[in-house]
C-alpha positions, 0 to 999 in steps of 0.5 A: 550494479544491477543483477540481471537474473531471469526467473520463470514465474511459473516456478513459483507454482511448484514452490507453492505446492512443495511448501504447502504439502510439507507444512501444516500452516494453512494459507488463508485468502480473502478477496477485497473488491469493493471499488474498481480493484479486485485483489487477494490478501492472505494471512501468511505475510503476503498480499496481492498474490494468488499463490494457489494459481501462481498468478498476479493478484491485483486486478484493475479494472475489476473484472478485466482480467488485467493486473498491475501487481503480481505480488507483495510482502512485508520485510521488517528488520532491526538490531538488538542492544548487542548489535545482533541483526533480526529480520523477518521477510520473504518475497513470495508468501506461500505459507508454512516455511515459505513465509516469514509471518504466520496467521494469528497473534503471538501467544505462549509457545504451547498454545499455537498447536491448541484447538482454542488457538486454531479456532480463534486465529488459524484464519486470521482475516476479518472482512467487513464493510461500513454498510454492515457496520451501519446496519449493525448499529441500527439493528443489533438490539432488534429481534431477528437481526443476524450479525455478520460473522466478521463483526461477531468474531472481530478480534477486539480482545485477545485470549489472555489465557493463551498468552495473547495480548488483551487488546488486538484489533481496534473497535468502538467501545460503546460503554467504554469498558475495554471489552469488545461486545458486539451484542452490546453495540460495539463494532469494528473501527475500520477505514474506507467503505470496506476493509480486511483486517489481518493479524500475523506474527513472526515466530509461531511456525518453524521460527529460525531464531532470528525473528523479532518477536513481533505481531504485524497487524495489517488493514487493507481498505478501499473507497468507492468514489468518482475519482482516483480513490476508486482505483486505490487500495489503502494499507495501514500496518501496526507492528507490535514488539511483543518481545523483551528486546529493545530494537534500534535501526528499525526498517520496514519495507514493502516488497513489490513485484510489479507486472503491468499486464504482460510482465516481460516489458516493464520498467520501474522508478521512484519519486522521492519528494512524493515518497512513491515507487511505481511500475510502468510499461517499457513502451507504448503498447503492452502486448499479451505474452505467455498467457497473460493479458496485456493492457494494449495501447497507453498502458497504466502506471501503478504506484505505492506511496508511503503517507506516514513516513518519508521514504528511507529508500526505494530500489529495484532488482530483478533477482528473486533469490533475496530470501537471506535475512542479511540480504534483505537487510542490506537492500533495506539499507540501500546496498546490494548483497555484496554490501556495495552501495547503490550508485547513481551513475549521473552523480557517481555517488551512493543513492537511496533512490534508484531511477529517481528521475521523471521518465517524462524528462529525457535528461533525468535518471530513469530506465529509459535514459539508462537504455535498459531493456524492458523486462520483469521488475521487482522493487521495494520501498523502505521506511525507518524509525530509530527505535522499537522498544519492548512493548512498543509499536510502529504505525505506518500508512500506505496507498496503492495508486493507479492511473490510465487516463492518458499516454504511458508517460502521462500516466506516470506523471499522474501517479506522481500527482496523485501521490502528492494530492494524497499526501496533502489530504493525509496531512490535513485529515484525521481519517487515517489510522496513524493519525486517529482511532476515531471513525470518520467519514469519506468526506473527512478522509479526503477533506478536500475543499469542495470546489467546482471547476467549469467548463471541463474540458475547457479551451483554456478559460475556466472558472473556480468556485470554492462554495465558501467565503474565504480566500484561497491559493490556486495552482495549476500544473501541467502533466510534467508537474511544472507549475504553469499558473499560480495565484492567491484569490481573495474571495470564493470565485475566480475566472482563469485564462490559461495560454497553454497547449492541449492536454491534461492539467491539475488544478489545486485549491488550498485554504486555511481549512484544507486542500483539494485537486482536480484534473482539467482537460484543455481542448481548443 
C-alpha cells in the first residue's frame, strides 16, 4: 500500500511563519560547511532544513546551489512499564509547537522560563573546529589569547541549580577533576575537522503529556579529505532518559525528505545488508523546476547509513501528514497508519525494507521495476533497542553519503559500496563516539590500510602495494557490487590482470590490522 498524497512544499513556509509568530520558542540555526557539503542545523529537532526560507538545506557541492536533502528530523518512541506508548517526533521542525524537541537540556520545570536557563541554553548549538582546539591547546596559557566562544561556553557541565544534569557534552579533562575548565586547558571532545554539538529535550515547551522525558544530544561533523569523506557528513546521537520511567521496545528513526535537485522526479530505495537508505533521480537527467536548480545529466545519489546498529526498517511514503504519535510509531514498526504491514509484492509477504532491491538489477524490487512515476520522496530508517532504562542512554552513529562519479544508477551502486566501506572502517576503528570517548585522528577514523594502486586509470593490469610486510586479502567488485576477482596475497605487493570491461571497479584490501577500499577505473 502506497499513500500518494501530493504536497506543495511551499506550504511549509506558511506553516513556519504561523508557528513562529505564535510561539516564544526560538529556532536557532548554524551552518556546517567545512568540506564539500554546506548544511544548516537547528536546535529544535530538525536538520538540513532552511525553515526561514522553506527550502532545501543540504547543499552539495558547496556553493553550487544544488541540494540533495530538503529536510530531516528525529523520531523516538518506546513503551513504559504499563504498555503505554510515548513518542516524540515531527517531520519538518519549525520551532515552538511545530517541533517535538526544543533547545537545551532537561531541567526543573520552573527553570525553563528563567533568565539563567535562557542565557545558557536558549541557543543550544556549539560549533568548533579541530584547528581551534589545537590552537587552544597550544595557547590557552598565553597572554593575549582569545578563546573561541564555542570552547569558552562548551556545555561540559550542566547547571545543577537549574535541575540540569551535571555532565553534558564530552570534553577532555586535563586535570581529571570532572569539571570543564577551558582556562585550565580543558577542551571539547569532538570528531572530525569541524563539529556542531546540539542539546535538545522533548518536554520544555508545550509538552503534550506523551513525551518520554529524554534529552537528545546530536553531534554533526565533517572531514576534509581527498576521497568520499569530503562529500560526507557524520551524525552521532545520544539519547538520555532523564525520566523515572523504564522503557521497552525503543525505536529511533531519522525522517528524511530527499530532494535530488528538482524534487519532483525522484525515487527512493534501501539496501538492508549495508543499512543504507538512499534517494536518487527517477531518470538520467535532473531538470530544474519550480525555481529549484537541477543537477542535469547523471544526477547523484544521496544516502544515509546506520553504522552502530543493524537497521530495524527502512521505508518510504509520500504523505507528509505523519505527525500523529501513533502513526509515527506504526511507521517505525513497518506498518501503515491503518496498522497494515508493509508488503513486498514480489514475495507477497510483510517486509521491514521497502524497495530493497538494487536499481541496477531489473529483476529486483525497486521503484523502476514497480513502474512508479517519479516524484517527491520521503522516507525513514529506524534502529531499535530492547530497553531504555531510567537514567540510561543509547548511542547511535550515522553518516550521510553521496556519489556523483558516474551514471545515475552507477552512483546508486557507489553509495552502497561507500556504505559498506564505511562500515568496515567503523568496525575496526575507535574513532566514533559510540565506540570511544578518546579523541582520535583522521587516520585512526578511516584506519584504512594505506595502500597504493597504480596505474589508475588502468587497462586492466594494475599493481597493489600495501607499504607494510604482511599478507592481505584482495577483492575487486564491479559497479553492480559483484565480486570479479578475489585473492589472498602472501606479501606486500601484487600485480593483477583483470579481464573486465571498461568501467568503475572497487578494490578492497584487508589485513589483520584493518581494511581499505579504492576506486579503480578501467579504460582500454
